[in-house]
C-alpha positions as CSV (number, residue, x, y, z in Angstrom):
1,M,0.0,-0.1,0.1
2,D,1.3,3.7,-0.9
3,Q,2.1,4.7,2.7
4,R,1.1,8.2,1.6
5,Q,-2.5,7.3,1.9
6,A,-2.0,6.8,5.7
7,S,-3.7,9.4,7.6
8,D,-1.2,11.3,9.1
9,I,-0.7,15.0,9.7
10,I,2.8,16.8,10.8
11,V,2.1,19.8,12.9
12,A,5.0,22.0,13.0
13,G,6.2,25.5,14.3
14,H,6.2,27.4,17.8
15,I,6.4,25.2,20.8
16,C,7.2,26.3,24.4
17,L,7.0,25.0,28.0
18,D,4.5,26.9,30.4
19,V,5.7,27.4,33.8
20,I,2.7,28.2,36.1
21,P,3.3,28.8,39.8
22,L,0.7,28.6,41.9
23,I,-0.3,32.0,43.3
24,Q,-2.6,32.7,46.3
25,E,-4.8,35.8,46.0
26,K,-3.2,38.9,47.4
27,Q,-4.4,42.1,49.0
28,G,-3.5,44.8,46.6
29,G,-3.2,42.4,43.5
30,M,-0.3,42.5,40.9
31,D,1.2,45.8,42.7
32,A,1.4,43.7,45.7
33,L,3.4,41.0,43.8
34,L,5.8,43.2,41.8
35,I,7.7,45.1,44.3
36,P,11.6,45.0,44.1
37,G,13.5,43.0,46.4
38,K,10.4,41.3,47.9
39,L,10.2,37.7,48.5
40,V,6.8,36.2,47.0
41,D,5.6,32.9,48.8
42,V,4.2,30.7,46.2
43,G,2.8,27.2,45.7
44,P,4.1,24.4,43.4
45,A,4.7,25.2,39.5
46,L,2.5,23.4,37.0
47,T,4.6,22.8,33.6
48,A,2.8,22.2,30.6
49,T,3.7,22.3,26.6
50,G,2.4,25.0,25.1
51,G,2.2,26.5,21.2
52,A,0.9,25.5,18.0
53,V,2.9,22.1,17.9
54,S,1.7,21.1,21.3
55,N,-2.1,22.4,21.3
56,T,-3.0,21.5,17.9
57,G,-0.7,18.7,17.7
58,L,-1.7,16.7,21.0
59,A,-5.6,17.9,19.8
60,L,-5.3,15.9,16.7
61,H,-3.5,12.6,18.6
62,R,-6.4,12.7,21.0
63,L,-8.8,12.6,18.1
64,G,-7.1,9.4,16.7
65,I,-5.0,11.1,14.0
66,A,-1.6,9.6,13.5
67,T,0.2,12.8,14.2
68,K,3.9,13.6,13.9
69,L,5.0,16.9,16.2
70,M,7.7,19.2,14.5
71,G,8.9,21.7,16.8
72,K,12.3,23.1,18.1
73,V,13.9,22.8,21.2
74,G,17.3,23.3,23.0
75,D,19.4,20.4,24.7
76,D,18.6,22.4,27.7
77,L,16.4,21.4,30.9
78,F,13.4,23.0,29.5
79,G,13.8,21.4,25.9
80,Q,13.9,17.9,27.7
81,A,11.0,18.5,29.8
82,I,9.0,19.5,26.5
83,I,10.2,16.1,24.8
84,D,9.2,14.3,28.2
85,A,6.1,15.6,28.4
86,L,5.2,14.7,24.6
87,A,6.4,11.4,24.9
88,R,3.9,10.7,27.6
89,Y,1.4,10.9,24.9
90,G,2.7,7.9,22.5
91,D,6.2,6.7,22.2
92,S,6.4,8.1,18.6
93,L,4.9,11.5,18.9
94,A,8.0,13.3,19.4
95,D,10.3,11.6,16.9
96,G,9.9,14.5,14.8
97,M,11.0,17.3,17.2
98,I,14.3,19.0,16.3
99,K,17.2,19.2,19.1
100,S,19.4,22.3,18.6
101,P,22.7,21.6,20.4
102,G,23.6,24.7,22.8
103,G,20.1,26.2,22.0
104,V,17.7,27.9,24.5
105,S,14.2,26.4,24.7
106,S,11.3,28.5,24.4
107,Y,9.5,29.0,27.8
108,S,6.6,31.2,29.3
109,I,6.4,31.8,33.0
110,V,2.8,32.7,33.5
111,I,1.9,35.0,36.6
112,N,-1.7,33.9,37.1
113,P,-2.9,35.3,40.6
114,P,-7.1,35.1,41.3
115,N,-9.2,37.4,39.8
116,V,-6.0,39.4,38.0
117,D,-5.5,39.3,34.4
118,R,-2.2,37.0,33.6
119,I,1.2,38.4,32.6
120,F,3.3,36.2,30.5
121,L,6.9,36.5,30.6
122,H,7.8,34.7,27.2
123,C,11.3,33.8,25.9
124,T,11.1,32.8,22.1
125,G,14.3,30.5,22.2
126,T,14.8,28.2,19.4
127,N,11.7,29.0,17.6
128,D,13.3,32.1,16.3
129,T,16.1,29.9,14.7
130,F,13.3,27.2,13.2
131,A,14.5,26.9,9.6
132,A,13.1,25.6,6.3
133,A,16.4,23.3,5.7
134,E,15.1,21.3,8.8
135,V,12.3,19.9,7.1
136,N,13.6,17.7,4.9
137,P,11.6,15.4,2.2
138,E,11.9,12.2,4.0
139,A,10.6,13.8,7.4
140,L,7.4,14.6,5.2
141,H,7.0,11.3,3.9
142,G,3.7,9.5,4.4
143,A,1.9,12.9,5.5
144,K,-1.0,14.1,3.8
145,I,-1.3,17.4,5.8
146,F,1.4,19.6,7.1
147,H,0.3,22.3,9.7
148,F,2.4,25.4,10.6
149,G,1.6,27.5,13.4
150,Y,2.9,30.8,14.5
151,P,5.3,32.6,12.3
152,P,4.8,35.8,13.9
153,L,6.5,34.3,17.1
154,M,9.4,32.8,15.1
155,Q,11.8,35.3,13.9
156,L,13.3,33.6,10.7
157,M,9.7,33.3,9.6
158,Y,9.0,36.8,9.2
159,E,12.2,38.5,8.7
160,K,13.3,39.6,5.3
161,D,9.5,40.0,4.1
162,G,8.9,36.2,4.7
163,E,11.5,34.7,2.4
164,E,12.2,31.5,4.8
165,L,8.4,31.1,5.6
166,Q,8.0,31.4,1.5
167,T,10.6,28.7,1.3
168,L,9.3,26.3,3.8
169,L,5.9,26.3,2.6
170,S,6.8,26.1,-1.1
171,R,9.0,23.0,-0.3
172,V,6.3,21.2,1.5
173,K,3.7,21.8,-1.1
174,A,5.9,20.6,-3.8
175,Q,6.1,17.1,-1.8
176,G,2.3,16.8,-2.6
177,L,1.0,17.6,1.1
178,T,-1.9,19.9,1.8
179,V,-0.4,22.8,3.7
180,S,-2.5,24.6,6.6
181,L,-1.4,28.0,8.2
182,D,-2.0,29.2,11.4
183,M,-1.0,32.8,12.7
184,A,-0.4,34.6,16.0
185,R,-0.9,38.2,16.5
186,P,2.4,40.0,17.7
187,D,3.2,42.6,20.1
188,P,2.6,45.8,17.8
189,E,5.7,47.4,19.5
190,S,8.0,44.4,18.4
191,V,9.8,43.8,15.3
192,A,7.3,41.1,14.3
193,G,4.8,43.7,14.9
194,K,5.9,46.1,12.5
195,A,6.6,43.7,9.6
196,D,4.8,43.8,6.6
197,W,2.3,41.1,6.9
198,R,0.5,42.0,3.8
199,L,3.5,41.5,1.8
200,I,4.5,38.3,4.0
201,L,1.5,36.5,3.1
202,S,1.4,37.6,-0.4
203,K,4.4,35.6,-0.6
204,A,3.4,32.6,1.4
205,L,-0.4,32.0,0.7
206,P,0.2,30.7,-3.0
207,F,1.3,27.5,-1.3
208,V,-1.2,27.5,1.3
209,D,-4.4,25.6,0.9
210,V,-6.0,26.0,4.4
211,F,-5.3,29.5,6.0
212,M,-6.8,29.5,9.4
213,P,-6.0,32.9,11.5
214,S,-8.1,34.5,14.0
215,F,-10.4,37.7,12.9
216,E,-8.5,40.0,14.9
217,E,-5.1,38.6,13.8
218,I,-6.1,38.8,10.0
219,L,-7.6,42.4,10.6
220,Y,-4.2,43.4,12.2
221,M,-2.1,42.2,9.6
222,L,-4.7,43.2,6.4
223,Q,-6.4,46.6,7.7
224,R,-4.2,47.9,10.1
225,D,-5.6,51.1,10.1
226,T,-9.1,49.8,10.9
227,F,-7.8,47.5,13.5
228,D,-6.1,50.4,15.4
229,S,-9.0,52.8,15.0
230,L,-11.3,50.3,16.8
231,V,-8.8,49.6,19.4
232,R,-8.5,53.4,20.3
233,S,-12.3,53.5,20.1
234,Y,-13.1,50.8,22.4
235,Q,-10.2,50.3,24.3
236,T,-10.0,46.6,23.6
237,T,-8.2,44.1,21.3
238,E,-11.2,41.9,21.5
239,L,-13.0,43.1,18.1
240,V,-14.8,40.1,16.9
241,R,-18.2,41.7,17.3
242,F,-16.8,43.9,14.5
243,A,-16.7,41.0,12.5
244,D,-20.0,41.8,10.1
245,S,-20.7,40.3,6.7
246,D,-19.0,42.8,4.5
247,L,-15.8,43.0,6.5
248,L,-15.7,39.0,6.6
249,N,-16.1,39.0,3.1
250,S,-13.6,41.6,1.9
251,L,-10.7,39.8,4.3
252,S,-11.5,36.4,2.9
253,Q,-11.6,37.7,-0.8
254,E,-8.0,39.5,-0.4
255,L,-6.6,36.2,1.3
256,L,-8.2,33.8,-1.8
257,D,-6.7,36.5,-4.2
258,M,-3.4,35.8,-2.7
259,G,-3.7,31.9,-3.4
260,A,-5.3,30.2,-0.4
261,A,-7.8,27.5,-1.3
262,I,-9.7,27.7,2.1
263,V,-9.9,30.7,4.3
264,A,-11.1,29.8,7.9
265,L,-11.7,32.8,10.3
266,K,-11.8,32.0,14.0
267,L,-14.4,34.1,15.5
268,G,-14.1,33.3,19.2
269,E,-17.3,32.7,21.0
270,H,-19.0,33.6,17.9
271,G,-18.1,30.7,16.0
272,L,-16.2,29.9,12.6
273,Y,-16.4,31.6,9.2
274,V,-15.2,29.8,6.1
275,R,-15.0,30.8,2.4
276,T,-13.6,28.7,-0.1
277,T,-12.0,29.2,-3.8
278,A,-14.4,29.2,-7.0
279,D,-11.8,27.6,-8.7
280,P,-12.0,23.9,-9.4
281,G,-8.6,23.5,-10.7
282,R,-7.0,25.4,-7.3
283,L,-9.3,23.0,-5.1
284,A,-7.6,20.1,-6.9
285,A,-4.3,21.3,-6.4
286,M,-4.9,21.0,-2.4
287,G,-2.7,17.7,-2.6
288,F,-3.0,14.6,-0.7
289,G,-5.4,16.2,1.8
290,A,-7.8,17.6,-0.7
291,P,-11.5,16.9,-0.5
292,Q,-12.3,13.6,-2.1
293,T,-13.2,14.1,-6.0
294,A,-16.5,13.4,-5.8
295,A,-17.1,15.8,-3.0
296,Q,-15.2,18.8,-4.6
297,A,-18.4,20.5,-5.9
298,D,-19.6,20.9,-2.6
299,W,-16.7,22.8,-1.9
300,L,-16.6,25.2,-4.4
301,G,-17.6,29.0,-3.9
302,R,-18.8,28.5,-0.4
303,E,-19.1,31.1,2.2
304,L,-20.5,29.6,5.4
305,L,-20.9,30.6,9.1
306,I,-21.3,28.3,12.2
307,P,-22.1,29.4,15.6
308,C,-20.3,27.6,18.5
309,Y,-21.9,24.9,20.6
310,E,-23.3,25.5,24.2
311,V,-20.8,24.5,26.8
312,K,-20.1,25.8,30.5
313,V,-16.6,27.3,29.9
314,A,-13.6,26.6,32.1
315,G,-11.0,28.3,30.1
316,T,-10.2,29.2,26.8
317,T,-6.7,28.2,26.6
318,G,-5.9,26.5,23.3
319,A,-9.3,27.0,22.0
320,G,-8.4,28.0,18.6
321,D,-5.7,25.7,17.9
322,C,-8.2,22.8,19.1
323,T,-10.9,24.4,16.5
324,I,-8.3,24.1,13.7
325,A,-7.7,20.1,14.7
326,G,-11.1,19.5,14.5
327,F,-11.2,21.2,11.1
328,L,-8.3,19.3,9.9
329,A,-9.2,16.1,11.1
330,G,-12.7,16.4,9.3
331,L,-10.8,17.5,6.5
332,L,-8.6,14.3,6.3
333,R,-11.4,12.1,7.2
334,G,-13.4,13.1,4.0
335,V,-16.6,14.4,5.6
336,P,-18.6,16.5,3.9
337,I,-17.9,20.5,4.2
338,E,-20.8,21.2,6.9
339,E,-19.5,18.4,9.2
340,V,-16.0,19.9,8.7
341,L,-17.2,23.1,10.2
342,H,-19.2,21.0,13.1
343,A,-16.3,18.9,13.8
344,A,-14.1,22.2,14.3
345,V,-16.3,24.2,16.8
346,A,-17.4,21.1,18.4
347,V,-14.0,20.3,19.3
348,G,-13.3,23.8,20.3
349,A,-16.3,23.4,22.8
350,C,-14.9,20.4,24.2
351,N,-11.5,22.2,24.8
352,V,-13.0,25.0,26.9
353,E,-14.7,22.7,29.1
354,K,-11.1,22.2,30.6
355,A,-8.9,24.8,31.7
356,D,-6.0,23.5,30.2
357,A,-5.1,23.5,26.5
358,T,-5.9,20.1,25.3
359,S,-7.4,17.5,27.9
360,G,-11.1,18.2,27.1
361,V,-10.3,16.5,23.4
362,P,-12.2,13.4,23.2
363,S,-12.1,10.9,20.6
364,W,-13.5,11.5,17.0
365,E,-16.2,9.1,17.7
366,E,-17.1,10.8,20.9
367,V,-17.1,14.3,19.3
368,R,-19.5,12.9,16.6
369,S,-21.5,11.2,18.9
370,R,-22.2,14.3,20.8
371,M,-23.1,16.3,18.0
372,A,-25.7,13.6,16.5
373,S,-27.0,13.5,20.3
374,G,-28.7,17.0,20.0
375,W,-26.1,19.0,21.2
376,A,-27.2,22.8,21.3
377,Q,-25.6,25.6,19.2
378,K,-25.5,29.0,20.6
379,P,-27.7,31.5,18.3
380,I,-26.0,33.4,15.6
381,A,-24.5,36.9,16.9
382,A,-26.7,40.0,16.1
383,H,-24.3,41.6,14.0
384,F,-24.7,38.4,11.4
385,A,-28.3,39.3,10.6
386,G,-29.3,38.2,7.1
387,W,-27.4,34.8,7.1
388,E,-29.6,32.3,5.9
389,H,-30.0,29.0,8.0
390,D,-29.8,26.0,6.6
391,S,-32.0,23.5,9.0
392,N,-30.7,20.2,7.5
393,T,-26.8,20.8,8.2
394,G,-27.2,23.6,11.1
395,V,-25.0,25.9,9.0
396,Y,-25.6,29.6,8.1
397,F,-24.8,30.5,4.6
398,S,-24.5,34.0,3.0
399,G,-27.1,35.4,0.8
400,R,-24.1,35.7,-1.8
401,N,-23.9,32.0,-2.0
402,R,-26.9,29.5,-2.2
403,N,-24.9,26.2,-2.8
C-alpha cells in the first residue's frame, strides 16, 4: 500500500514550556506581587507544553489522528521537559522534534494570581531559529497534511519579508502535501509587529491550501488602520463583534486572491467563518489532503458560518488551536464541508470545558456522537443578521452563496 495514503498530519512551528506557579490571592493584586526585593511565597508550579505544535498536535492525537510533531527545542533542561511531556502521550509522537545543540528552549513564566489578568514572561528561544532546511523530504514522507503554526513568533519566518516562510511552505507543497497555516498576533511594538504582513502573506499564501487565522489577527495584518482605530475607540483588542458580513467577505476575498484555497477565520465565541475558492483547479491542487473528488463540487465557492456549541467554559487556553484540529481531522476523514465546520467548533467547545489546552478533547467518535445527540448551538450573533440557516446541516450561509 502507498504509505502516502495513511491518515497522517505533521504539525510544525512554535512550541514552548509554560511554567505556572500557584499564586494565592494577595491584597493589592499585582502591585503587591511585583515589588523589587520582595520575597513572594508561591505554591507548586504546573508545567505544560504550549504553542501550536503542542496544542493543535496533541488535540489531533487525542482525536485519533496519526500525528507527528515538529517543533524546535534546545538540549537544555526545558527542552528535555518538553520532549518528555510529549512522549507521555505516545512513544513516537515526538520523533519529529528538532534538537538544537546549545540552543535555549522557548518558555513562558505565567503569573496568574486569582482575579487578576495574567502576565506572560515569554522567551521565544529556538523558535526563532526554526529554518526551512530542517524540514527535509524524508520527514514529510507518508503525510497528507502539513500544518504550520505561529510564524509571527518565529523570527526567521517573518524577517526579510517572510522569505524563509515562503521557502518552507513551497518546499512542503512541492512534495504533494496539503498545507495549512495558522497565525498569532504579535506585539505591535515588536519587530514582528512592525513587519509587512500583507507582503509576507502575499508570498506565502500561494503555497497554503487552508489558512486559519483569527479575525483579530488577520484584521491586524491586512487592515491595520481599521484595527488601530477600533482599538482606540473601544479600548480593547477583542474586536470580533465588528466582524460583520461585509468585512469578513472583504478579508477572505483578499486572502483567496493571494492564493489560499480555503480561508477559515476563527471568531471566538461567535463561531467560525469559512470561504472557499470558486476555482475547481485550485481546489483539486490542494494535495493529498484535498476533499475527495466526488465531493469537491460541494466545496467550491462556499461562504459559510457556524456558531459555537453551548458549553460551560472552564478556560479558553488553546481553543483556537483545537478548533483547527477539528477542522483538519474532518478534512482528513473526508466528511462533507458542513460536517467539517461542525467538527471544528465542536472540538473547540470540548476544549474550553477544561482549564488547560487539550485535556478536554475526546476521541473523534465521541465528538461525532455528542454532535448527533442534539447538542445545542449558540444563537447566531446579532451582527450576522441576514445570514440564512440551513436546518438540515445547522450551518448558516451568506445570501451571496446558495450552494
